[in-house]
C-alpha positions, 0 to 999 in steps of 0.5 A: 152114822146113816139116816134112820128108817122110820116105817110110816103108816097112814092110819085109818084108810076112814079117817085124814089119815092118808091126806095128812101123810101126803101132806107132810110127805109132799114135803121135801124137808120131810122126806130129808130127815130120813129113810121113809119106808110107807106100809100101805096099800097103794090105791089108798096112798093114791087117794090121800095124794088127790084128796091133798091135791099133792103129789110125790115120786115115790119107789114100790117094793115088793119085800123090804130087801128090795127097797132101795132109799139112795135117791133119797125118795119115800119107798112104798111097800105094796100092803093089801088087807086080808079085809075082803070089803072093800073099805067104806070111807068117812066112819068106822069101820071094820075093814078100816080097822083091819087095814091098820092094826095089819100095816101096824103089825108090819112096821113093829116086825121090820122095826124089832128086827132092826131093818127100820128103827122106828114107827109114826103112824097117821090118826087111827080110830080105837073103836074100828080097831075094836069092832076088828077084833082088838082085844086090848083098851089102846094101842100101847097095850096092843103094842106092849103085846106085840113087842114083848114088854112086860113093863110099865107104859103110859102115852106121852103127849108131845106140844113143843118142849113138855112132854106128859105123861100120866100114872092111871090114863084109860080107867074110870076117873073113880078108880084113880086113888086106888091107883095110885101107889108110890110104886106105880108114881115112880115108875112113871117118873122113870118112864117119863126120864127114860123116854125123854133121855131117847129123845135127846135130853141128858138130865130132863126136869120132870115136874110130879103135879099133886092130886087134890085142890091145893096140893092137899093143903097139908092133908086137909082135903087128901093126904095122896100127897103125903103119902104117895106122890112125895114119897115116890118122887123122894125116891125117883130123886135118888135114883137121878132124877131130877123130879119135883113137887107136888105141883098143884094141879092148876099152877103146874103149868106156871112152874113148868114156865118158870122154871124151864122144866121139861115134862109133866107126870099127872095123876089121870089122863086129862088132869096135864093133857087139857092145859097140854093141848090147850097149848097147842093141840094142833101141833101136838104128838103122842110118843108110846111111852115105853115100849121098847121101840120108837113109835110116835103119832099125831095127838088127834083122831081119825076126823072122819067127819072132814074126810075127804074135804081136804082142810085137815091141818099137818102140824102134828103130823109133821112133828110126830114124823119129826119126833120119830127121827130123833128118837129112831136115832138114839133107838139106830145107834143104841141098836 
């Protein structure tokens, strides 16, 4: 089977995205993993290379059909933003948001058409995308619309070999309990199981977290574990999923380590993510869980405050590309 082709988007050009992308692409080991199609304005790619003080060869095409990856060099698919005003750097802007939304739309269309097999994007900025007119609360919901996906999705955070998803995500904390049901917890367990399988795990082992302190202490501190979370775990087991718990939030990572578990399902945004990011914030990857095409990015933001300083680290972007390739290989095989 031929190498998968990855659509690589530079992220918000007002931030560190072009810098970290250039640093990663400058490494021969990164370029060997797959065929790389860079979707970018060539000026922004060159600007990223200048900031990173690196230089690598690439070919330039106007249309995907003209791309030839036999030389092993990345191919730049020329892109120009529709926004007429020049980009302002180091801040969140409508121009930057327009740029990244339009470049990502091209990447999604190419992957849905099986011309590329996965998308890896450098950090973007939600504020900039909303300034540019994004109506969705986050990029995950937008990707779902673009791909026609109607099911449940969630951002999945990955550090090293531990994956973490959550039942509720970008909602106020006061609304968490109202959004926890047996079905939503079960959906998240199933999503994690399917996402890990897409990355090559044959039989993922999934830890499900409790909501309340000490796991509720048998109902003393709350009964969500009894009436919602445990029934969802049992239903998952009946479907052949290796789910276990519920584990108290403050001991989940200890259980994951001791029992060699692969993934965590949390009840809310920060519950599992805090521990995971403490393990390796600079190495973390975010996968768009549930979306029918492979999409991954670095687990950090666009860092406008260090734009142009050439101090942005790259392990997270490196890992995002590696993980995209792994998922894209399976996507290509099953296409």
